[in-house]
C-alpha positions in Angstrom: -30.6 -3.9 -9.2 -27.7 -3.6 -11.6 -26.6 -0.4 -9.9 -26.7 -2.1 -6.5 -24.2 -4.7 -7.7 -21.5 -2.0 -7.9 -21.9 -1.4 -4.2 -21.8 -5.0 -3.0 -18.0 -5.3 -2.4 -17.8 -2.2 -0.2 -21.1 -3.1 1.6 -19.9 -6.6 2.2 -16.9 -5.3 4.0 -19.0 -2.8 6.0 -21.5 -5.5 7.0 -18.6 -7.8 7.9 -17.2 -5.1 10.2 -20.5 -4.7 11.9 -21.0 -8.4 12.3 -17.6 -8.6 13.9 -18.5 -5.7 16.2 -21.5 -7.5 17.5 -19.6 -10.8 17.8 -17.0 -9.0 20.0 -19.7 -8.4 22.6 -19.8 -12.2 23.4 -16.9 -13.9 25.2 -17.7 -17.3 23.7 -16.0 -16.2 20.4 -12.2 -16.6 20.3 -9.7 -15.0 18.0 -9.7 -17.9 15.6 -13.5 -17.4 15.1 -13.0 -13.8 14.2 -10.2 -14.7 11.7 -12.5 -17.2 10.0 -15.5 -14.8 9.9 -13.4 -11.9 8.6 -11.9 -14.2 5.9 -15.3 -15.3 4.8 -16.6 -11.7 4.3 -13.3 -10.8 2.5 -13.6 -13.8 0.2 -17.1 -12.8 -0.7 -16.1 -9.2 -1.4 -13.1 -10.4 -3.4 -15.4 -12.7 -5.5 -17.6 -9.9 -6.5 -14.6 -7.7 -7.5 -12.9 -10.5 -9.5 -16.2 -11.1 -11.3 -15.8 -7.7 -13.0 -12.1 -8.1 -13.8 -11.4 -7.6 -17.5 -14.5 -5.5 -18.1 -14.3 -1.9 -19.0 -17.0 0.2 -17.3 -17.6 3.5 -15.5 -20.7 4.1 -13.5 -22.0 6.5 -10.8 -24.9 4.5 -9.3 -27.7 6.2 -7.5 -26.7 9.7 -8.7 -29.3 11.6 -6.8 -28.7 9.8 -3.5 -24.9 9.7 -3.7 -24.7 13.1 -5.5 -22.0 11.7 -7.9 -19.3 11.7 -5.1 -18.4 8.1 -5.9 -17.3 6.5 -9.1 -17.4 2.8 -9.7 -15.2 1.8 -12.6 -12.6 -0.7 -13.8 -9.9 1.5 -12.2 -11.5 1.4 -8.7 -12.2 -2.3 -9.1 -8.5 -2.9 -9.9 -7.5 -1.3 -6.6 -10.3 -2.9 -4.7 -8.9 -6.3 -5.7 -5.5 -5.3 -4.4 -6.9 -3.8 -1.2 -9.2 -6.8 -0.3 -6.5 -9.3 -1.3 -3.9 -7.4 0.8 -6.2 -7.4 3.8 -7.1 -11.0 3.4 -3.4 -12.0 3.1 -2.7 -9.9 6.2 -5.2 -11.9 8.2 -4.0 -15.3 7.0 -0.3 -14.4 7.3 -0.9 -13.0 10.7 -2.9 -16.0 12.0 0.0 -17.3 14.1 0.9 -13.8 15.4 -2.8 -13.1 16.4 -3.1 -16.3 18.2 0.1 -15.8 20.2 -0.7 -12.3 21.4 -3.3 -12.3 24.2 -4.2 -8.7 23.7 -5.8 -9.3 20.3 -9.6 -9.3 20.8 -12.6 -9.4 18.5 -12.9 -5.7 18.1 -9.4 -5.6 16.4 -10.7 -7.5 13.4 -13.8 -5.2 13.2 -11.4 -2.2 13.1 -9.4 -3.9 10.4 -12.4 -4.2 8.1 -13.5 -0.7 8.9 -10.0 0.4 7.7 -10.5 -1.6 4.5 -13.9 0.0 4.0 -12.3 3.5 4.2 -9.6 2.5 1.7 -12.2 1.1 -0.7 -14.2 4.3 -0.4 -11.1 6.3 -1.1 -10.5 4.4 -4.3 -14.1 5.3 -5.4 -14.0 8.9 -4.3 -14.8 11.5 -6.9 -14.9 14.5 -4.6 -12.5 16.1 -2.2 -14.6 15.9 1.0 -15.6 12.4 0.3 -12.0 11.4 -0.2 -11.1 13.2 3.1 -13.8 11.3 5.0 -12.7 8.0 3.5 -9.1 8.8 4.3 -9.9 9.6 7.9 -12.0 6.4 8.3 -9.0 4.4 7.2 -6.5 6.5 9.1 -8.3 6.5 12.5 -8.7 2.7 12.1 -5.0 2.4 11.5 -4.2 4.7 14.5 -6.2 2.3 16.8 -4.5 -0.8 15.4 -1.0 0.8 15.8 -1.6 1.4 19.5 -3.8 -1.6 20.1 -1.7 -2.9 23.0 -1.9 0.0 25.4 0.3 -1.9 27.9 3.3 -1.5 25.6 4.9 2.0 26.1 6.4 1.9 22.6 3.0 1.5 21.1 1.5 4.3 23.2 4.3 6.5 22.0 3.8 5.3 18.4 0.1 6.0 18.3 0.5 9.4 19.9 3.1 10.5 17.4 1.1 9.1 14.4 -2.2 10.6 15.7 -0.8 14.1 16.3 1.1 14.3 13.0 -1.8 12.7 11.1 -4.3 15.1 12.5 -2.0 18.0 11.8 -1.5 17.0 8.2 -5.2 16.3 7.9 -5.8 20.0 8.6 -3.6 20.8 5.6 -6.0 18.7 3.5 -9.1 20.6 4.7 -7.4 24.0 4.2 -6.5 23.0 0.7 -10.1 21.9 0.0 -11.4 25.2 1.4 -9.1 27.2 -0.9 -10.1 25.1 -3.9 -13.8 25.6 -3.1 -13.2 29.4 -2.7 -11.8 29.5 -6.2 -14.1 27.0 -8.0 -17.2 26.9 -5.8 -17.1 23.1 -5.9 -15.2 20.2 -4.4 -16.3 17.8 -7.1 -13.2 16.7 -9.1 -14.9 16.9 -12.5 -16.2 20.4 -11.8 -12.7 21.5 -10.6 -11.2 20.1 -13.7 -13.7 22.0 -15.8 -12.7 25.2 -14.0 -9.0 24.6 -14.6 -9.7 24.1 -18.3 -11.2 27.7 -18.6 -9.4 29.6 -15.9 -6.7 32.3 -16.3 -3.5 32.4 -14.3 -4.8 34.8 -11.7 -7.9 32.5 -11.0 -5.6 29.5 -10.6 -3.5 30.8 -7.7 -5.8 29.5 -4.9 -6.2 26.2 -6.8 -2.5 25.7 -7.0 -2.1 26.5 -3.3 -5.0 24.2 -2.3 -3.8 21.3 -4.5 -0.3 21.6 -3.1 -1.6 21.4 0.5 -3.5 18.2 -0.5 -0.4 16.9 -2.2 1.5 17.3 1.1 -1.2 15.3 2.9 -0.7 12.4 0.5 3.1 12.7 0.7 2.8 12.3 4.4 0.6 9.2 4.1 3.0 7.5 1.8 6.0 8.6 3.9 7.9 10.7 1.3 10.5 13.2 2.4 10.2 15.5 4.4 7.1 13.8 5.9 8.8 10.5 6.8 9.8 11.3 10.4 7.0 9.2 11.8 7.8 6.0 9.9 10.6 4.4 12.0 9.0 5.0 15.4 5.5 4.1 14.4 6.5 0.9 12.5 8.8 0.0 15.4 6.0 0.4 18.0 3.1 -1.0 16.0 2.3 -4.7 16.0 4.4 -6.4 13.4 1.5 -7.5 11.3 0.1 -4.0 11.3 3.3 -2.6 9.9 3.0 -5.1 7.1 -0.5 -3.8 6.4 0.6 -0.1 6.6 3.6 -0.6 4.4 1.7 -2.4 1.6 -2.1 -2.2 1.6 -2.6 1.3 3.1 -0.1 2.8 0.7 -2.0 1.3 -2.3 -5.2 3.0 -1.1 -3.4 6.4 -1.0 -2.1 5.9 -4.6 -5.5 4.9 -5.8 -7.1 8.3 -5.2 -3.9 10.2 -6.0 -3.5 8.5 -9.4 -7.2 8.9 -10.3 -7.0 12.7 -9.6 -3.9 13.1 -11.6 -4.9 11.1 -14.6 -8.5 12.0 -15.0 -8.8 15.5 -13.6 -5.5 17.4 -13.0 -3.3 16.2 -15.8 -3.2 19.7 -17.5 -1.5 21.2 -14.5 0.7 18.3 -13.3 3.9 19.9 -14.7 3.4 22.7 -12.1 4.8 20.4 -9.4 7.7 18.9 -11.4 10.4 20.8 -9.5 8.9 20.1 -6.1 8.5 16.4 -6.8 12.0 16.1 -8.3 13.5 17.4 -5.1 11.2 15.2 -3.0 12.3 12.1 -5.0 16.0 12.9 -4.6 15.7 13.4 -0.8 13.4 10.5 -0.3 15.8 8.1 -2.1 18.9 9.5 -0.3 17.4 9.8 3.2 15.5 6.5 3.0 18.7 4.7 1.8 20.8 6.2 4.6 18.2 5.3 7.2 18.0 1.7 6.0 21.8 1.2 6.1 22.0 2.5 9.6 19.4 0.2 11.2 20.1 -2.9 13.3 16.5 -3.7 14.1 14.9 -5.6 11.2 11.5 -3.9 11.4 13.1 -0.5 11.3 15.2 -1.5 8.3 12.1 -2.7 6.4 10.4 0.5 7.4 13.2 2.7 6.1 13.4 0.7 2.9 9.6 1.4 2.4 10.6 5.1 2.2 13.0 4.2 -0.7 10.2 2.3 -2.5 8.0 5.4 -2.2 10.7 7.3 -4.1 10.5 4.7 -6.9 6.8 5.2 -7.2 7.1 9.0 -7.2 9.7 8.6 -10.0 7.0 6.9 -12.2 4.6 9.7 -11.2 6.8 12.5 -12.4 7.3 10.6 -15.7 3.6 11.5 -16.4 3.3 14.8 -18.4 0.6 16.6 -20.3 0.7 18.2 -23.7 -1.8 19.1 -26.5 -4.8 17.8 -24.6 -3.4 14.4 -23.7 -1.2 12.6 -21.2 2.3 11.8 -22.5 3.9 8.6 -21.5 0.7 7.0 -20.1 2.7 3.8 -19.7 4.1 5.4 -16.5 0.6 4.9 -15.0 0.7 1.2 -15.9 4.2 1.0 -14.4 2.9 2.5 -11.1 0.0 0.0 -10.9 2.3 -2.9 -11.7 4.8 -1.8 -9.1 2.1 -1.6 -6.5 1.3 -5.2 -7.2 5.0 -6.1 -6.9 5.4 -4.1 -3.7 2.3 -5.5 -2.1 3.6 -9.1 -2.5 7.2 -8.3 -1.5 6.5 -6.0 1.4 3.6 -8.0 2.8 5.6 -11.2 2.5 8.7 -9.7 4.2 6.9 -8.0 7.0 4.4 -10.8 7.4 7.1 -13.5 7.5 9.0 -11.4 10.1 5.9 -11.3 12.3 5.5 -15.1 11.8 9.0 -15.7 12.9 8.8 -13.5 16.0 5.7 -15.3 17.1 8.1 -17.8 18.7 8.7 -17.8 22.4 12.1 -16.2 21.9 11.6 -13.0 19.8 13.9 -12.3 16.9 14.3 -8.5 16.5 17.8 -7.6 15.3 20.1 -8.8 12.5 22.0 -10.8 15.1 18.8 -12.6 16.2 18.3 -13.9 12.7 21.7 -15.7 12.6 21.4 -19.3 11.6 17.7 -19.2 10.8 18.4 -21.2 7.6 19.6 -24.1 9.6 16.8 -24.0 12.2 13.9 -23.1 9.8 15.2 -23.6 6.2 11.7 -23.2 4.7 11.1 -19.8 6.4 14.6 -18.6 5.5 14.1 -19.5 1.8 10.8 -17.6 1.6 12.4 -14.6 3.4 15.2 -14.7 0.8 12.7 -14.6 -2.0 11.0 -11.5 -0.6 14.3 -9.7 0.1 15.4 -10.6 -3.5 12.2 -9.0 -4.8 12.5 -5.9 -2.6 16.1 -5.5 -3.9 15.0 -6.0 -7.5 16.9 -9.2 -8.2 16.0 -10.8 -11.6 13.5 -13.7 -11.5 11.3 -11.8 -9.0 8.3 -9.5 -9.5 10.2 -6.7 -7.8 12.8 -6.7 -10.6 10.1 -6.5 -13.3 8.4 -3.6 -11.4 11.6 -1.6 -11.0 12.7 -2.3 -14.6 9.3 -1.0 -15.8 9.4 2.1 -13.6 13.0 3.0 -14.6 12.4 2.4 -18.3 9.4 4.8 -18.3 11.3 7.4 -16.3 14.2 7.3 -18.9 11.7 7.5 -21.7 10.2 10.7 -20.1 13.7 12.3 -19.9 14.4 11.8 -16.2 17.7 10.0 -16.8 19.6 11.6 -13.8 16.8 10.7 -11.4 16.7 7.2 -12.7 20.5 6.8 -12.3 20.0 7.9 -8.6 17.2 5.4 -8.2 19.4 2.6 -9.7 22.2 3.6 -7.3 19.7 3.4 -4.4 18.7 -0.1 -5.7 22.3 -1.2 -5.8 22.9 0.1 -2.2 19.7 -1.7 -1.1 21.4 -5.0 -2.0 23.7 -4.4 1.0 21.0 -4.1 3.7 18.8 -6.8 2.3 21.6 -9.2 1.6 23.0 -8.5 5.1 20.0 -10.2 6.5 20.3 -13.1 4.1 24.0 -13.5 5.1 22.9 -13.6 8.8 20.4 -16.4 8.1 22.8 -18.6 6.0 26.4 -18.0 7.1 26.3 -17.6 10.9 25.6 -20.0 13.7 22.2 -19.8 15.5 22.1 -17.9 18.7 21.1 -20.2 21.5 18.7 -17.7 22.9 16.6 -17.7 19.7 16.2 -21.5 19.3 12.6 -22.7 19.7 12.0 -26.4 19.2 8.3 -26.1 19.8 7.7 -23.8 16.8 5.2 -25.3 14.4 5.6 -24.4 10.7 2.4 -26.3 9.6 0.0 -23.4 10.1 -2.3 -21.3 8.0 0.1 -18.4 8.2 3.0 -20.6 6.8 0.9 -21.6 3.8 -0.3 -18.1 3.2 3.3 -16.8 3.2 4.3 -19.7 0.9 1.5 -18.7 -1.5 2.8 -15.1 -1.6 6.3 -16.3 -2.2 5.2 -18.4 -5.2 3.3 -15.4 -6.6 6.5 -13.3 -6.2 8.6 -15.7 -8.2 5.9 -16.4 -10.8 5.4 -12.7 -11.3 9.1 -12.3 -11.9 9.5 -15.2 -14.3 6.6 -13.9 -16.3 5.4 -15.0 -19.7 8.4 -17.2 -20.3 7.3 -20.0 -18.0 3.8 -19.3 -16.8 2.1 -18.6 -20.1 -0.3 -21.4 -19.3 -1.5 -19.5 -16.1 -3.2 -16.3 -17.5 -3.6 -14.8 -14.1 0.1 -14.7 -13.5 1.1 -13.7 -17.0 3.0 -10.3 -16.8 1.4 -9.2 -20.1 -2.0 -10.0 -18.7 -1.4 -7.9 -15.6 -0.3 -5.0 -17.7 -3.3 -5.4 -19.9 -5.5 -5.2 -16.9 -3.8 -2.0 -15.7 -4.3 -0.5 -19.2 -8.0 -1.5 -19.2 -8.4 0.1 -15.7 -6.8 3.4 -16.7 -8.9 3.5 -19.9 -12.1 3.3 -17.9 -11.2 6.7 -16.4 -11.8 8.3 -19.8 -15.2 6.7 -20.4 -17.6 9.6 -20.5 
């Protein structure tokens, strides 16, 4: 029975998806019903994950049945909390958007929970093929959500591009797994790690090639250069709330497996990719910054800026190194996990609030459309300002703490030049984020965008306000909120440390 408890969060999400699938067969259920039922299952799953928060454990339940392909530990539990919370907040923030788009039906929410199930499975994966299956479950669910409104030509184009490119890069993953299996006769990460520890240079050639192909797959999923070409078009064509989900929660799922593999299994050979990753970081930061500057459509600007944030996360990754049987600068791993929390709140808040705003009768799309929003909707403008401050790394926000942590660890690891470039990208980001703020506060409202019937007193508004509060509290940190342990920065870092330590429990 104790082993079964580890499975409950993922099974709860899976059962929730199946319940929603059966509900979608009956026309008497409306969109609001699906939002409520989805939220109930997510709250239950979140409750079980939070119950284990702060405990250090590592377990592979039902070893003979599951064949040790899944690991349930504090590390996966940490990411499950982020994934479930991100999905739940997406639902609540998108409430207004869902209700004002007639094409959203019950099956959409079923697909959303299937996507979450795939992501949670990915966080638990301890084997290459299992990780691939989990990744495809999540990816195909996202494909469907991106092109959910088939009447919109932009969305049809977006899903086609994303599906073709995603399938193509998925073949890279499978080829990499085949090469690794050919060299090691296993796809289990622990067995591959044991092979690496005893192999000579000639025996490692196929392993290096295979792992590089898998690395390219994950670089595509997180939109790093040169695999970012799909981002602007897909984010532009997808429903706004889905772009919020892709930019924040889906990216966290990718990093959960990537980070586990690096820390627990492939640390002895991570220096092999230093040069490749350095080049990727430089080009990701430069290209992402240039794209963000040149955009006039808000959604595309936020999409381009997400590429830049990928560069920051990769900077923390490269700061990890291995010597004398241990990982140097393990604090970089904690920095990655903290930054993922910061980016989840900031990106989900910014994208989600934008989707909330464009739920009005008259859609706001470009910078010009946001002119005068502070006079018309001061509360919404204030929250958008908070999220943009956090994305830009302005002090007093959680985004500032996250960037400071990442940059500090990168400098400690000797990557000063890369850090200077990242800081320069951050300075430039102030321009395109503050440009939107200036439009909201210093320009008159466009008459075509005025909507007197818009109601701010909705679930989505309160959810956005909650995320905005967390964004500020996370930035203020221990100085003010010491009496709220859950929001104490030191507490969050301690939880990250505890989660990483569970990887090394044998």
